[in-house]
C-alpha positions as CSV (number, residue, x, y, z in Angstrom):
1,M,83.8,63.5,61.1
2,L,85.0,60.6,63.3
3,P,82.5,61.3,66.1
4,W,79.7,61.0,63.6
5,I,81.1,57.7,62.3
6,F,81.3,56.3,65.8
7,F,77.7,57.4,66.5
8,F,76.5,55.8,63.3
9,L,78.2,52.5,64.1
10,A,76.9,52.5,67.7
11,Y,73.4,53.2,66.6
12,C,73.2,50.8,63.7
13,C,75.4,48.0,64.8
14,G,75.2,48.3,68.6
15,E,73.1,46.2,71.0
16,R,69.4,46.3,70.4
17,F,67.4,45.9,73.6
18,A,64.5,43.6,74.3
19,P,61.0,45.3,74.7
20,Q,60.3,46.7,78.2
21,Y,56.7,46.8,79.6
22,S,54.7,45.4,82.5
23,A,51.3,44.0,83.2
24,A,50.2,47.4,84.4
25,T,51.1,49.0,81.1
26,V,49.0,46.6,79.0
27,V,45.6,48.3,78.9
28,H,42.2,48.5,77.2
29,A,42.6,50.9,74.3
30,A,39.3,52.8,75.0
31,T,39.2,52.8,78.8
32,A,43.0,52.8,79.6
33,L,42.2,50.2,82.3
34,P,44.3,47.1,82.8
35,I,41.3,44.9,81.9
36,L,41.2,43.1,78.5
37,A,38.5,41.3,76.6
38,P,38.3,39.1,73.5
39,N,38.0,41.0,70.2
40,A,38.8,44.3,72.0
41,F,41.5,46.7,71.1
42,A,44.4,47.0,73.6
43,S,47.5,49.1,74.0
44,I,50.9,48.3,75.3
45,Y,53.1,51.2,76.7
46,G,56.7,50.8,77.4
47,K,60.2,51.2,76.0
48,D,62.1,49.7,73.1
49,L,58.9,48.2,71.8
50,A,59.8,49.0,68.1
51,Y,62.6,50.5,66.1
52,T,60.2,52.7,64.0
53,T,56.7,54.1,64.0
54,R,54.2,52.6,61.7
55,A,50.4,52.2,61.4
56,I,48.5,49.6,59.5
57,A,47.7,50.3,55.8
58,S,45.2,48.7,53.5
59,T,48.1,47.1,51.6
60,D,49.1,45.2,54.7
61,L,46.0,43.0,54.5
62,A,47.4,40.1,52.5
63,G,44.5,38.0,51.2
64,G,42.1,40.1,53.3
65,L,43.7,38.9,56.6
66,L,44.9,41.3,59.2
67,P,48.7,41.3,59.7
68,T,50.3,39.9,62.9
69,V,53.5,41.7,62.0
70,L,53.5,45.1,60.2
71,P,56.0,45.0,57.4
72,S,59.6,46.1,58.2
73,T,58.9,46.4,61.9
74,G,59.6,42.9,63.4
75,V,57.1,43.5,66.2
76,R,54.9,40.6,67.2
77,V,52.4,40.4,70.1
78,L,51.5,36.9,71.4
79,V,48.4,36.4,73.4
80,D,48.5,32.9,75.1
81,G,50.8,32.0,72.3
82,L,48.5,33.2,69.5
83,A,49.8,36.0,67.3
84,A,47.5,39.1,67.6
85,P,46.6,41.4,64.7
86,I,48.6,44.7,65.1
87,W,47.4,48.1,64.2
88,Y,50.2,50.4,65.2
89,V,53.8,50.3,66.6
90,S,56.2,52.8,67.9
91,P,59.2,52.7,70.3
92,T,56.8,53.5,73.2
93,Q,53.4,52.1,72.2
94,I,51.8,49.1,70.4
95,N,48.1,49.0,69.5
96,F,46.7,45.5,68.8
97,L,43.5,43.5,68.7
98,M,42.9,40.8,71.3
99,P,41.9,37.6,69.4
100,G,38.3,36.6,69.9
101,I,39.0,32.9,70.4
102,L,40.6,33.1,73.9
103,G,38.0,31.1,75.8
104,N,36.9,31.9,79.4
105,N,40.2,32.1,81.2
106,P,40.3,34.9,83.8
107,R,44.0,35.6,83.0
108,V,45.9,35.9,79.7
109,R,49.6,35.9,79.0
110,I,51.0,38.7,76.8
111,L,54.4,38.6,75.2
112,V,56.1,41.1,72.8
113,T,58.9,40.1,70.6
114,L,61.0,42.5,68.5
115,D,63.1,40.7,65.8
116,G,63.0,37.6,67.9
117,K,64.1,39.4,71.2
118,A,61.4,38.8,73.8
119,G,60.2,41.1,76.5
120,P,58.7,39.8,79.7
121,E,55.7,37.5,79.6
122,V,53.1,39.2,81.7
123,E,49.7,38.0,83.0
124,C,46.7,40.3,82.4
125,R,43.1,40.2,83.6
126,L,40.7,38.9,80.9
127,V,36.9,39.4,81.1
128,P,34.2,38.4,78.6
129,L,32.9,42.0,78.2
130,A,34.7,45.3,78.8
131,P,32.6,48.0,77.1
132,G,34.5,51.2,76.3
133,L,33.6,54.2,74.1
134,F,36.3,55.8,72.1
135,A,37.0,59.4,73.0
136,L,38.0,62.5,71.2
137,D,39.6,63.8,74.4
138,P,39.4,62.9,78.1
139,E,35.9,64.3,78.4
140,T,34.3,64.0,74.9
141,V,33.0,60.9,73.3
142,I,33.7,60.2,69.6
143,A,30.3,60.5,67.8
144,T,29.3,61.2,64.2
145,R,26.3,62.2,62.3
146,L,25.0,59.6,59.8
147,D,27.0,61.3,57.0
148,G,30.2,60.7,59.0
149,A,30.6,64.3,60.1
150,L,32.2,64.5,63.6
151,I,30.2,65.9,66.4
152,R,32.1,68.3,68.6
153,D,31.5,71.4,70.7
154,S,31.6,73.6,67.6
155,S,29.1,71.4,65.7
156,P,27.1,69.7,68.4
157,S,24.2,67.2,68.2
158,A,20.6,67.9,69.1
159,P,17.7,66.1,70.6
160,G,16.0,63.9,68.1
161,M,19.1,63.5,66.0
162,D,20.5,60.2,64.7
163,I,24.1,59.7,65.7
164,V,26.7,56.9,65.6
165,L,28.9,55.9,68.6
166,Y,32.1,53.8,68.4
167,A,33.2,51.3,71.0
168,T,35.2,48.1,71.7
169,G,34.9,45.3,74.1
170,L,31.2,44.5,73.5
171,G,31.7,40.7,73.0
172,P,30.5,38.3,70.3
173,T,28.2,39.2,67.4
174,I,25.8,37.2,65.2
175,P,27.6,36.0,63.1
176,D,31.0,36.4,64.8
177,T,34.0,37.7,62.9
178,P,36.6,35.0,62.3
179,Y,40.2,35.5,63.6
180,R,42.2,38.1,61.6
181,Q,39.2,38.9,59.4
182,L,37.2,42.1,58.9
183,A,33.4,42.1,59.6
184,P,32.0,41.9,56.0
185,S,28.6,43.3,57.0
186,A,26.4,44.3,59.9
187,A,26.3,41.8,62.7
188,P,24.3,42.5,65.8
189,L,25.6,41.9,69.3
190,L,25.0,38.4,70.7
191,Y,24.0,40.1,74.0
192,R,21.9,42.7,72.3
193,P,18.9,42.2,74.7
194,S,21.0,43.3,77.7
195,F,22.7,46.2,75.9
196,E,21.8,49.8,76.9
197,V,22.9,53.3,76.3
198,L,22.7,55.6,79.3
199,L,22.5,59.4,79.2
200,N,23.2,61.0,82.6
201,G,22.7,57.5,84.1
202,T,19.3,56.9,82.6
203,P,18.9,54.2,79.9
204,V,17.4,55.4,76.7
205,P,14.3,53.5,75.4
206,G,15.3,50.4,73.6
207,N,13.6,51.5,70.3
208,R,16.0,54.4,70.2
209,I,19.0,52.0,69.6
210,R,18.6,51.4,65.9
211,Y,21.7,49.1,65.7
212,A,24.4,47.8,68.0
213,G,27.0,45.5,66.6
214,A,30.1,45.1,64.4
215,A,31.2,48.0,62.3
216,P,31.3,46.7,58.7
217,G,34.7,46.7,57.2
218,F,36.5,46.7,60.6
219,A,37.6,44.2,63.2
220,G,37.2,44.8,66.9
221,L,35.2,48.0,66.3
222,Y,31.5,48.2,67.2
223,Q,29.1,50.9,66.2
224,I,25.9,52.0,67.9
225,N,23.3,53.9,65.9
226,L,21.4,56.0,68.4
227,W,18.3,58.1,67.9
228,L,18.6,60.7,70.6
229,P,15.4,61.1,72.7
230,D,13.6,64.4,72.2
231,N,14.1,65.3,75.9
232,T,17.9,64.7,75.9
233,P,19.6,67.4,78.1
234,A,22.6,69.4,77.0
235,N,26.0,67.7,77.0
236,P,24.9,64.5,78.7
237,E,27.3,62.0,80.2
238,I,27.1,58.9,78.0
239,Q,27.8,55.3,79.0
240,L,27.2,51.8,77.7
241,R,26.0,48.8,79.7
242,I,25.9,45.2,78.5
243,S,25.0,42.2,80.7
244,G,25.3,44.5,83.7
245,V,28.9,45.7,82.8
246,L,29.1,49.4,82.6
247,S,31.6,51.5,80.6
248,P,33.6,54.0,82.6
249,P,32.0,57.4,83.5
250,G,33.2,60.8,82.5
251,L,32.6,61.1,78.7
252,H,30.0,63.6,77.4
253,L,28.2,64.0,74.1
254,P,28.3,67.6,72.7
255,L,24.6,68.5,72.5
256,R,22.7,71.8,72.4
């Protein structure tokens, strides 16, 4: 019995380490690139980032505001000193939302604290726009039908179909969503005139993009309602472009 007692005391009462991570392990949540943007989801990978694993729940939104510390976790992410809304924590990963009120600085300081113990303050690249599509796997974009059914190889889309894409890093909307709040309704992109969806490198006609803007009821999430052209080829590569900034290549839309 004694060895178990010693183990328990060492684990529960022993030294707790400060979070460990670096600038290279703070990345855009959709592209996995070390380039961040206001109102975009980001991930921090490292060690000793949290004592437990926990995702945000609807009950965590006190007064309708997104939490900057998930209950019973003690994890906080500071972005230029501003507490960022947190979506998920685990000992090796934190998912959080970059505040949308960071200004035009090309660099931003990220600091993680765990029950008051601070990790290193790291500088990360910040850009106004960093479009990224969320992916089902390394080669397949997340897309749904209008009824919310997931599009996948076993249930692909088809030319002429209406689909919904999900992205982050597309910049301000009209109106913009205030800090720590959810988008209450549809809000189109501020830079909508420069926004394009590309299939195999070719922009789809503008009238085929029925909506591009905030996903109602969410924060940092954008949705694109796309009416696929009748001549869309099978399994096209899909990218977004806004104000000349292109999302990474390599994602495909299941289509037959």
